N, CA, C and O atoms as a Maestro MAE file, in Angstrom:
{
 s_m_m2io_version
 :::
 2.0.0
}

f_m_ct {
 s_m_title
 :::
 protein
 m_atom[276] {
  # First column is atom index #
  i_m_mmod_type
  r_m_x_coord
  r_m_y_coord
  r_m_z_coord
  i_m_residue_number
  s_m_chain_name
  s_m_pdb_residue_name
  s_m_pdb_atom_name
  i_m_atomic_number
  :::
  1 25 0.695 -1.265 -0.125 1 A "MET " " N  " 7
  2 3 0.251 -0.032 -0.330 1 A "MET " " CA " 6
  3 2 0.921 1.261 0.029 1 A "MET " " C  " 6
  4 15 1.620 1.466 1.022 1 A "MET " " O  " 8
  5 25 0.574 2.186 -1.018 2 A "SER " " N  " 7
  6 3 1.253 3.149 -0.986 2 A "SER " " CA " 6
  7 2 0.362 4.493 -0.371 2 A "SER " " C  " 6
  8 15 -0.856 4.660 -0.327 2 A "SER " " O  " 8
  9 25 1.702 5.541 0.167 3 A "GLY " " N  " 7
  10 3 0.776 6.888 0.710 3 A "GLY " " CA " 6
  11 2 0.211 7.641 -0.377 3 A "GLY " " C  " 6
  12 15 -0.534 8.590 -0.130 3 A "GLY " " O  " 8
  13 25 0.502 7.302 -1.592 4 A "VAL " " N  " 7
  14 3 0.199 8.097 -2.829 4 A "VAL " " CA " 6
  15 2 -1.008 7.546 -3.703 4 A "VAL " " C  " 6
  16 15 -0.930 6.500 -4.349 4 A "VAL " " O  " 8
  17 25 -2.093 8.333 -3.657 5 A "SER " " N  " 7
  18 3 -3.126 7.798 -4.196 5 A "SER " " CA " 6
  19 2 -2.944 7.669 -5.783 5 A "SER " " C  " 6
  20 15 -2.251 8.467 -6.414 5 A "SER " " O  " 8
  21 25 -3.465 6.850 -6.237 6 A "GLU " " N  " 7
  22 3 -3.614 6.514 -7.957 6 A "GLU " " CA " 6
  23 2 -3.991 7.622 -8.884 6 A "GLU " " C  " 6
  24 15 -3.572 7.692 -10.039 6 A "GLU " " O  " 8
  25 25 -4.811 8.497 -8.324 7 A "GLU " " N  " 7
  26 3 -5.403 9.631 -9.206 7 A "GLU " " CA " 6
  27 2 -3.888 10.745 -8.882 7 A "GLU " " C  " 6
  28 15 -3.466 11.385 -9.845 7 A "GLU " " O  " 8
  29 25 -3.245 10.874 -7.648 8 A "ASP " " N  " 7
  30 3 -2.175 11.515 -7.416 8 A "ASP " " CA " 6
  31 2 -0.758 11.308 -8.218 8 A "ASP " " C  " 6
  32 15 0.050 12.228 -8.348 8 A "ASP " " O  " 8
  33 25 -0.598 10.255 -8.633 9 A "ARG " " N  " 7
  34 3 0.693 9.646 -9.345 9 A "ARG " " CA " 6
  35 2 1.029 9.794 -10.077 9 A "ARG " " C  " 6
  36 15 0.204 9.406 -10.903 9 A "ARG " " O  " 8
  37 25 2.514 10.472 -10.935 10 A "LEU " " N  " 7
  38 3 2.397 10.892 -11.971 10 A "LEU " " CA " 6
  39 2 2.964 9.502 -12.402 10 A "LEU " " C  " 6
  40 15 3.343 8.501 -11.793 10 A "LEU " " O  " 8
  41 25 2.843 9.932 -13.939 11 A "ASP " " N  " 7
  42 3 3.642 9.098 -15.327 11 A "ASP " " CA " 6
  43 2 4.930 9.452 -15.138 11 A "ASP " " C  " 6
  44 15 5.311 10.451 -14.529 11 A "ASP " " O  " 8
  45 25 5.763 8.437 -15.786 12 A "PRO " " N  " 7
  46 3 7.465 8.998 -15.721 12 A "PRO " " CA " 6
  47 2 7.795 10.503 -16.612 12 A "PRO " " C  " 6
  48 15 8.671 11.367 -16.564 12 A "PRO " " O  " 8
  49 25 6.813 10.305 -17.259 13 A "GLN " " N  " 7
  50 3 6.848 11.674 -17.930 13 A "GLN " " CA " 6
  51 2 6.746 12.924 -17.462 13 A "GLN " " C  " 6
  52 15 7.419 13.896 -17.806 13 A "GLN " " O  " 8
  53 25 6.161 12.891 -16.922 14 A "ALA " " N  " 7
  54 3 5.100 13.756 -15.794 14 A "ALA " " CA " 6
  55 2 6.803 14.338 -14.748 14 A "ALA " " C  " 6
  56 15 7.472 15.366 -14.652 14 A "ALA " " O  " 8
  57 25 6.835 12.617 -14.047 15 A "THR " " N  " 7
  58 3 7.789 12.760 -13.221 15 A "THR " " CA " 6
  59 2 9.313 13.488 -13.760 15 A "THR " " C  " 6
  60 15 10.011 14.150 -12.992 15 A "THR " " O  " 8
  61 25 9.643 13.254 -15.088 16 A "LYS " " N  " 7
  62 3 10.825 13.592 -15.242 16 A "LYS " " CA " 6
  63 2 10.536 15.311 -15.215 16 A "LYS " " C  " 6
  64 15 11.381 16.054 -14.717 16 A "LYS " " O  " 8
  65 25 9.296 15.832 -15.786 17 A "VAL " " N  " 7
  66 3 9.087 17.495 -15.899 17 A "VAL " " CA " 6
  67 2 9.163 18.184 -14.541 17 A "VAL " " C  " 6
  68 15 9.600 19.321 -14.361 17 A "VAL " " O  " 8
  69 25 8.795 17.547 -13.820 18 A "VAL " " N  " 7
  70 3 8.535 17.805 -12.077 18 A "VAL " " CA " 6
  71 2 10.330 18.001 -11.635 18 A "VAL " " C  " 6
  72 15 10.785 18.845 -10.863 18 A "VAL " " O  " 8
  73 25 11.063 16.994 -12.357 19 A "LEU " " N  " 7
  74 3 12.367 17.014 -11.303 19 A "LEU " " CA " 6
  75 2 13.320 17.917 -11.883 19 A "LEU " " C  " 6
  76 15 14.172 18.469 -11.187 19 A "LEU " " O  " 8
  77 25 13.170 18.188 -13.752 20 A "ARG " " N  " 7
  78 3 14.032 19.365 -14.116 20 A "ARG " " CA " 6
  79 2 13.602 20.351 -13.689 20 A "ARG " " C  " 6
  80 15 14.478 21.212 -13.761 20 A "ARG " " O  " 8
  81 25 11.911 21.068 -12.889 21 A "ARG " " N  " 7
  82 3 11.831 22.165 -12.592 21 A "ARG " " CA " 6
  83 2 12.194 22.450 -11.632 21 A "ARG " " C  " 6
  84 15 12.462 23.604 -11.297 21 A "ARG " " O  " 8
  85 25 12.319 21.172 -10.756 22 A "ALA " " N  " 7
  86 3 12.718 21.215 -9.155 22 A "ALA " " CA " 6
  87 2 14.264 21.637 -9.560 22 A "ALA " " C  " 6
  88 15 14.532 22.803 -9.267 22 A "ALA " " O  " 8
  89 25 14.815 21.244 -9.886 23 A "LEU " " N  " 7
  90 3 16.354 21.154 -10.110 23 A "LEU " " CA " 6
  91 2 16.641 22.882 -10.847 23 A "LEU " " C  " 6
  92 15 17.294 23.803 -10.358 23 A "LEU " " O  " 8
  93 25 16.030 22.846 -11.899 24 A "GLY " " N  " 7
  94 3 15.942 24.561 -12.207 24 A "GLY " " CA " 6
  95 2 16.030 25.543 -11.212 24 A "GLY " " C  " 6
  96 15 16.846 26.464 -11.157 24 A "GLY " " O  " 8
  97 25 14.778 25.173 -10.130 25 A "LEU " " N  " 7
  98 3 14.466 26.268 -9.068 25 A "LEU " " CA " 6
  99 2 15.787 26.391 -8.061 25 A "LEU " " C  " 6
  100 15 16.136 27.358 -7.385 25 A "LEU " " O  " 8
  101 25 16.455 24.960 -8.205 26 A "ALA " " N  " 7
  102 3 17.580 24.615 -6.566 26 A "ALA " " CA " 6
  103 2 19.006 24.992 -7.302 26 A "ALA " " C  " 6
  104 15 20.051 24.674 -6.735 26 A "ALA " " O  " 8
  105 25 19.050 25.916 -9.030 27 A "ARG " " N  " 7
  106 3 20.377 25.914 -9.440 27 A "ARG " " CA " 6
  107 2 20.873 27.286 -8.698 27 A "ARG " " C  " 6
  108 15 21.968 27.305 -8.135 27 A "ARG " " O  " 8
  109 25 19.974 28.491 -8.724 28 A "PRO " " N  " 7
  110 3 20.846 29.008 -7.565 28 A "PRO " " CA " 6
  111 2 21.531 28.725 -6.185 28 A "PRO " " C  " 6
  112 15 22.461 29.230 -5.558 28 A "PRO " " O  " 8
  113 25 20.988 28.087 -6.067 29 A "PHE " " N  " 7
  114 3 21.563 27.461 -4.439 29 A "PHE " " CA " 6
  115 2 22.461 26.260 -4.868 29 A "PHE " " C  " 6
  116 15 22.525 25.255 -4.160 29 A "PHE " " O  " 8
  117 25 23.100 26.367 -5.945 30 A "ARG " " N  " 7
  118 3 24.218 25.126 -5.979 30 A "ARG " " CA " 6
  119 2 25.103 24.873 -4.792 30 A "ARG " " C  " 6
  120 15 25.206 23.839 -4.131 30 A "ARG " " O  " 8
  121 25 25.912 26.376 -4.609 31 A "ARG " " N  " 7
  122 3 26.218 26.172 -3.461 31 A "ARG " " CA " 6
  123 2 26.737 25.909 -2.314 31 A "ARG " " C  " 6
  124 15 27.723 25.322 -1.869 31 A "ARG " " O  " 8
  125 25 25.213 26.881 -1.672 32 A "THR " " N  " 7
  126 3 24.837 26.094 -0.468 32 A "THR " " CA " 6
  127 2 24.431 24.455 -0.150 32 A "THR " " C  " 6
  128 15 24.587 23.760 0.854 32 A "THR " " O  " 8
  129 25 23.705 24.122 -1.787 33 A "ILE " " N  " 7
  130 3 23.555 23.063 -1.211 33 A "ILE " " CA " 6
  131 2 24.817 21.795 -1.398 33 A "ILE " " C  " 6
  132 15 24.625 20.610 -1.122 33 A "ILE " " O  " 8
  133 25 26.218 22.415 -1.971 34 A "ALA " " N  " 7
  134 3 26.970 21.728 -2.110 34 A "ALA " " CA " 6
  135 2 27.850 21.416 -0.884 34 A "ALA " " C  " 6
  136 15 28.630 20.486 -0.675 34 A "ALA " " O  " 8
  137 25 27.356 22.860 0.130 35 A "GLY " " N  " 7
  138 3 28.191 23.093 1.287 35 A "GLY " " CA " 6
  139 2 27.654 21.955 2.329 35 A "GLY " " C  " 6
  140 15 28.247 20.990 2.809 35 A "GLY " " O  " 8
  141 25 26.211 22.457 2.516 36 A "ALA " " N  " 7
  142 3 25.212 21.527 3.397 36 A "ALA " " CA " 6
  143 2 25.351 19.748 3.052 36 A "ALA " " C  " 6
  144 15 25.040 18.816 3.794 36 A "ALA " " O  " 8
  145 25 25.840 19.712 1.873 37 A "LEU " " N  " 7
  146 3 26.338 18.253 1.684 37 A "LEU " " CA " 6
  147 2 27.567 17.953 2.266 37 A "LEU " " C  " 6
  148 15 27.608 17.027 3.076 37 A "LEU " " O  " 8
  149 25 28.595 18.590 1.987 38 A "GLY " " N  " 7
  150 3 29.640 18.592 2.638 38 A "GLY " " CA " 6
  151 2 29.760 18.734 4.080 38 A "GLY " " C  " 6
  152 15 30.851 18.533 4.614 38 A "GLY " " O  " 8
  153 25 29.092 18.947 4.521 39 A "PHE " " N  " 7
  154 3 29.343 19.600 6.014 39 A "PHE " " CA " 6
  155 2 28.502 18.130 6.858 39 A "PHE " " C  " 6
  156 15 28.835 17.597 7.917 39 A "PHE " " O  " 8
  157 25 27.149 17.715 5.781 40 A "THR " " N  " 7
  158 3 26.773 16.617 6.672 40 A "THR " " CA " 6
  159 2 27.806 15.656 6.845 40 A "THR " " C  " 6
  160 15 28.077 15.241 7.971 40 A "THR " " O  " 8
  161 25 28.626 15.124 5.461 41 A "ALA " " N  " 7
  162 3 29.354 14.421 5.134 41 A "ALA " " CA " 6
  163 2 30.620 13.848 6.279 41 A "ALA " " C  " 6
  164 15 30.980 12.756 6.718 41 A "ALA " " O  " 8
  165 25 31.075 15.471 6.467 42 A "LEU " " N  " 7
  166 3 32.165 15.741 7.729 42 A "LEU " " CA " 6
  167 2 31.774 15.421 8.781 42 A "LEU " " C  " 6
  168 15 32.523 14.732 9.474 42 A "LEU " " O  " 8
  169 25 30.207 15.876 9.385 43 A "THR " " N  " 7
  170 3 29.716 16.034 10.498 43 A "THR " " CA " 6
  171 2 29.594 14.008 10.443 43 A "THR " " C  " 6
  172 15 30.507 13.537 11.122 43 A "THR " " O  " 8
  173 25 29.013 13.295 10.028 44 A "THR " " N  " 7
  174 3 28.490 11.770 9.590 44 A "THR " " CA " 6
  175 2 30.357 11.149 9.585 44 A "THR " " C  " 6
  176 15 30.548 10.413 10.554 44 A "THR " " O  " 8
  177 25 31.345 11.297 8.894 45 A "LEU " " N  " 7
  178 3 32.590 11.123 9.155 45 A "LEU " " CA " 6
  179 2 33.182 11.207 10.768 45 A "LEU " " C  " 6
  180 15 33.821 10.269 11.244 45 A "LEU " " O  " 8
  181 25 32.857 12.564 11.605 46 A "GLY " " N  " 7
  182 3 33.438 12.599 12.735 46 A "GLY " " CA " 6
  183 2 32.511 12.157 13.451 46 A "GLY " " C  " 6
  184 15 32.869 12.653 14.520 46 A "GLY " " O  " 8
  185 25 31.525 11.565 13.702 47 A "LEU " " N  " 7
  186 3 30.779 10.771 14.399 47 A "LEU " " CA " 6
  187 2 31.171 9.056 14.490 47 A "LEU " " C  " 6
  188 15 31.048 8.292 15.448 47 A "LEU " " O  " 8
  189 25 31.702 8.788 13.060 48 A "VAL " " N  " 7
  190 3 31.933 7.832 13.150 48 A "VAL " " CA " 6
  191 2 33.517 6.998 13.155 48 A "VAL " " C  " 6
  192 15 33.862 5.828 12.988 48 A "VAL " " O  " 8
  193 25 34.120 8.086 13.397 49 A "LEU " " N  " 7
  194 3 35.417 8.008 13.914 49 A "LEU " " CA " 6
  195 2 35.936 8.245 15.006 49 A "LEU " " C  " 6
  196 15 36.999 7.845 15.480 49 A "LEU " " O  " 8
  197 25 34.834 9.196 15.581 50 A "GLY " " N  " 7
  198 3 34.716 9.313 17.169 50 A "GLY " " CA " 6
  199 2 35.317 8.115 17.491 50 A "GLY " " C  " 6
  200 15 36.472 7.885 17.134 50 A "GLY " " O  " 8
  201 25 34.604 7.254 18.183 51 A "PRO " " N  " 7
  202 3 34.632 5.956 18.731 51 A "PRO " " CA " 6
  203 2 35.779 5.260 18.641 51 A "PRO " " C  " 6
  204 15 36.294 4.631 19.566 51 A "PRO " " O  " 8
  205 25 36.512 5.441 16.672 52 A "VAL " " N  " 7
  206 3 37.428 4.610 16.533 52 A "VAL " " CA " 6
  207 2 38.917 4.770 17.198 52 A "VAL " " C  " 6
  208 15 39.753 3.924 17.517 52 A "VAL " " O  " 8
  209 25 38.904 6.377 17.288 53 A "ILE " " N  " 7
  210 3 39.990 7.362 17.843 53 A "ILE " " CA " 6
  211 2 39.701 7.032 19.454 53 A "ILE " " C  " 6
  212 15 40.573 6.853 20.304 53 A "ILE " " O  " 8
  213 25 39.168 7.020 19.530 54 A "VAL " " N  " 7
  214 3 38.866 6.947 21.406 54 A "VAL " " CA " 6
  215 2 39.555 5.209 21.687 54 A "VAL " " C  " 6
  216 15 40.414 5.025 22.549 54 A "VAL " " O  " 8
  217 25 39.143 4.342 21.027 55 A "ARG " " N  " 7
  218 3 39.779 2.965 20.850 55 A "ARG " " CA " 6
  219 2 40.974 2.764 20.828 55 A "ARG " " C  " 6
  220 15 41.624 1.950 21.484 55 A "ARG " " O  " 8
  221 25 41.365 3.627 19.940 56 A "TYR " " N  " 7
  222 3 42.757 3.673 19.540 56 A "TYR " " CA " 6
  223 2 43.378 3.905 20.485 56 A "TYR " " C  " 6
  224 15 44.043 2.986 20.962 56 A "TYR " " O  " 8
  225 25 43.403 5.458 21.229 57 A "GLY " " N  " 7
  226 3 43.716 6.386 22.356 57 A "GLY " " CA " 6
  227 2 44.250 5.268 23.443 57 A "GLY " " C  " 6
  228 15 45.344 5.137 23.991 57 A "GLY " " O  " 8
  229 25 42.531 4.214 23.559 58 A "VAL " " N  " 7
  230 3 42.676 3.406 25.287 58 A "VAL " " CA " 6
  231 2 43.698 1.953 24.630 58 A "VAL " " C  " 6
  232 15 44.599 1.421 25.279 58 A "VAL " " O  " 8
  233 25 43.431 1.695 23.756 59 A "ASP " " N  " 7
  234 3 44.468 0.505 23.349 59 A "ASP " " CA " 6
  235 2 45.769 0.647 23.273 59 A "ASP " " C  " 6
  236 15 46.524 -0.206 23.742 59 A "ASP " " O  " 8
  237 25 46.361 2.139 22.457 60 A "HIS " " N  " 7
  238 3 48.018 2.288 22.697 60 A "HIS " " CA " 6
  239 2 48.278 3.143 23.591 60 A "HIS " " C  " 6
  240 15 49.280 2.979 24.286 60 A "HIS " " O  " 8
  241 25 47.346 4.373 23.802 61 A "GLY " " N  " 7
  242 3 48.059 4.863 24.701 61 A "GLY " " CA " 6
  243 2 48.149 4.695 26.165 61 A "GLY " " C  " 6
  244 15 49.113 5.153 26.778 61 A "GLY " " O  " 8
  245 25 47.271 4.113 26.709 62 A "ILE " " N  " 7
  246 3 47.036 4.213 28.392 62 A "ILE " " CA " 6
  247 2 47.859 2.716 28.566 62 A "ILE " " C  " 6
  248 15 48.403 2.632 29.667 62 A "ILE " " O  " 8
  249 25 48.036 1.600 27.740 63 A "ALA " " N  " 7
  250 3 48.342 0.534 27.699 63 A "ALA " " CA " 6
  251 2 50.246 0.636 27.842 63 A "ALA " " C  " 6
  252 15 51.042 -0.075 28.455 63 A "ALA " " O  " 8
  253 25 50.437 1.849 26.972 64 A "ARG " " N  " 7
  254 3 51.738 1.826 27.374 64 A "ARG " " CA " 6
  255 2 52.372 2.577 28.118 64 A "ARG " " C  " 6
  256 15 53.603 2.592 28.130 64 A "ARG " " O  " 8
  257 25 51.665 3.293 28.832 65 A "ALA " " N  " 7
  258 3 51.976 4.181 29.795 65 A "ALA " " CA " 6
  259 2 51.783 3.505 30.959 65 A "ALA " " C  " 6
  260 15 52.459 3.782 31.950 65 A "ALA " " O  " 8
  261 25 50.790 2.492 30.976 66 A "ASP " " N  " 7
  262 3 50.601 2.178 32.589 66 A "ASP " " CA " 6
  263 2 51.458 0.693 32.941 66 A "ASP " " C  " 6
  264 15 51.463 -0.340 32.270 66 A "ASP " " O  " 8
  265 25 51.993 0.913 33.913 67 A "GLY " " N  " 7
  266 3 53.214 0.201 33.980 67 A "GLY " " CA " 6
  267 2 53.150 -1.180 34.713 67 A "GLY " " C  " 6
  268 15 54.103 -1.872 35.071 67 A "GLY " " O  " 8
  269 25 51.748 -1.438 34.862 68 A "ALA " " N  " 7
  270 3 51.456 -2.949 35.469 68 A "ALA " " CA " 6
  271 2 51.125 -3.895 34.691 68 A "ALA " " C  " 6
  272 15 50.899 -5.039 35.085 68 A "ALA " " O  " 8
  273 25 51.036 -3.363 33.014 69 A "VAL " " N  " 7
  274 3 50.611 -4.341 32.161 69 A "VAL " " CA " 6
  275 2 52.055 -4.302 31.636 69 A "VAL " " C  " 6
  276 15 52.400 -5.050 30.722 69 A "VAL " " O  " 8
  :::
 }
 m_bond[275] {
  # First column is bond index #
  i_m_from
  i_m_to
  i_m_order
  :::
  1 1 2 1
  2 2 3 1
  3 3 4 2
  4 3 5 1
  5 5 6 1
  6 6 7 1
  7 7 8 2
  8 7 9 1
  9 9 10 1
  10 10 11 1
  11 11 12 2
  12 11 13 1
  13 13 14 1
  14 14 15 1
  15 15 16 2
  16 15 17 1
  17 17 18 1
  18 18 19 1
  19 19 20 2
  20 19 21 1
  21 21 22 1
  22 22 23 1
  23 23 24 2
  24 23 25 1
  25 25 26 1
  26 26 27 1
  27 27 28 2
  28 27 29 1
  29 29 30 1
  30 30 31 1
  31 31 32 2
  32 31 33 1
  33 33 34 1
  34 34 35 1
  35 35 36 2
  36 35 37 1
  37 37 38 1
  38 38 39 1
  39 39 40 2
  40 39 41 1
  41 41 42 1
  42 42 43 1
  43 43 44 2
  44 43 45 1
  45 45 46 1
  46 46 47 1
  47 47 48 2
  48 47 49 1
  49 49 50 1
  50 50 51 1
  51 51 52 2
  52 51 53 1
  53 53 54 1
  54 54 55 1
  55 55 56 2
  56 55 57 1
  57 57 58 1
  58 58 59 1
  59 59 60 2
  60 59 61 1
  61 61 62 1
  62 62 63 1
  63 63 64 2
  64 63 65 1
  65 65 66 1
  66 66 67 1
  67 67 68 2
  68 67 69 1
  69 69 70 1
  70 70 71 1
  71 71 72 2
  72 71 73 1
  73 73 74 1
  74 74 75 1
  75 75 76 2
  76 75 77 1
  77 77 78 1
  78 78 79 1
  79 79 80 2
  80 79 81 1
  81 81 82 1
  82 82 83 1
  83 83 84 2
  84 83 85 1
  85 85 86 1
  86 86 87 1
  87 87 88 2
  88 87 89 1
  89 89 90 1
  90 90 91 1
  91 91 92 2
  92 91 93 1
  93 93 94 1
  94 94 95 1
  95 95 96 2
  96 95 97 1
  97 97 98 1
  98 98 99 1
  99 99 100 2
  100 99 101 1
  101 101 102 1
  102 102 103 1
  103 103 104 2
  104 103 105 1
  105 105 106 1
  106 106 107 1
  107 107 108 2
  108 107 109 1
  109 109 110 1
  110 110 111 1
  111 111 112 2
  112 111 113 1
  113 113 114 1
  114 114 115 1
  115 115 116 2
  116 115 117 1
  117 117 118 1
  118 118 119 1
  119 119 120 2
  120 119 121 1
  121 121 122 1
  122 122 123 1
  123 123 124 2
  124 123 125 1
  125 125 126 1
  126 126 127 1
  127 127 128 2
  128 127 129 1
  129 129 130 1
  130 130 131 1
  131 131 132 2
  132 131 133 1
  133 133 134 1
  134 134 135 1
  135 135 136 2
  136 135 137 1
  137 137 138 1
  138 138 139 1
  139 139 140 2
  140 139 141 1
  141 141 142 1
  142 142 143 1
  143 143 144 2
  144 143 145 1
  145 145 146 1
  146 146 147 1
  147 147 148 2
  148 147 149 1
  149 149 150 1
  150 150 151 1
  151 151 152 2
  152 151 153 1
  153 153 154 1
  154 154 155 1
  155 155 156 2
  156 155 157 1
  157 157 158 1
  158 158 159 1
  159 159 160 2
  160 159 161 1
  161 161 162 1
  162 162 163 1
  163 163 164 2
  164 163 165 1
  165 165 166 1
  166 166 167 1
  167 167 168 2
  168 167 169 1
  169 169 170 1
  170 170 171 1
  171 171 172 2
  172 171 173 1
  173 173 174 1
  174 174 175 1
  175 175 176 2
  176 175 177 1
  177 177 178 1
  178 178 179 1
  179 179 180 2
  180 179 181 1
  181 181 182 1
  182 182 183 1
  183 183 184 2
  184 183 185 1
  185 185 186 1
  186 186 187 1
  187 187 188 2
  188 187 189 1
  189 189 190 1
  190 190 191 1
  191 191 192 2
  192 191 193 1
  193 193 194 1
  194 194 195 1
  195 195 196 2
  196 195 197 1
  197 197 198 1
  198 198 199 1
  199 199 200 2
  200 199 201 1
  201 201 202 1
  202 202 203 1
  203 203 204 2
  204 203 205 1
  205 205 206 1
  206 206 207 1
  207 207 208 2
  208 207 209 1
  209 209 210 1
  210 210 211 1
  211 211 212 2
  212 211 213 1
  213 213 214 1
  214 214 215 1
  215 215 216 2
  216 215 217 1
  217 217 218 1
  218 218 219 1
  219 219 220 2
  220 219 221 1
  221 221 222 1
  222 222 223 1
  223 223 224 2
  224 223 225 1
  225 225 226 1
  226 226 227 1
  227 227 228 2
  228 227 229 1
  229 229 230 1
  230 230 231 1
  231 231 232 2
  232 231 233 1
  233 233 234 1
  234 234 235 1
  235 235 236 2
  236 235 237 1
  237 237 238 1
  238 238 239 1
  239 239 240 2
  240 239 241 1
  241 241 242 1
  242 242 243 1
  243 243 244 2
  244 243 245 1
  245 245 246 1
  246 246 247 1
  247 247 248 2
  248 247 249 1
  249 249 250 1
  250 250 251 1
  251 251 252 2
  252 251 253 1
  253 253 254 1
  254 254 255 1
  255 255 256 2
  256 255 257 1
  257 257 258 1
  258 258 259 1
  259 259 260 2
  260 259 261 1
  261 261 262 1
  262 262 263 1
  263 263 264 2
  264 263 265 1
  265 265 266 1
  266 266 267 1
  267 267 268 2
  268 267 269 1
  269 269 270 1
  270 270 271 1
  271 271 272 2
  272 271 273 1
  273 273 274 1
  274 274 275 1
  275 275 276 2
  :::
 }
}
């Protein structure tokens, strides 16, 4: 079951027209959109790498500095 009723659904040709028009309207904002996507990628990378960096620090930094190990 789809959230769009049959009468509101676009055929492939109409979909292309709508997408071309939307891309045309977004053209003046290309730099803003690219910047937003870039910052989103950097934020995601930071969130993923954060725990990896902490694990490396704990495994390599504390183990070497601790004389009991």
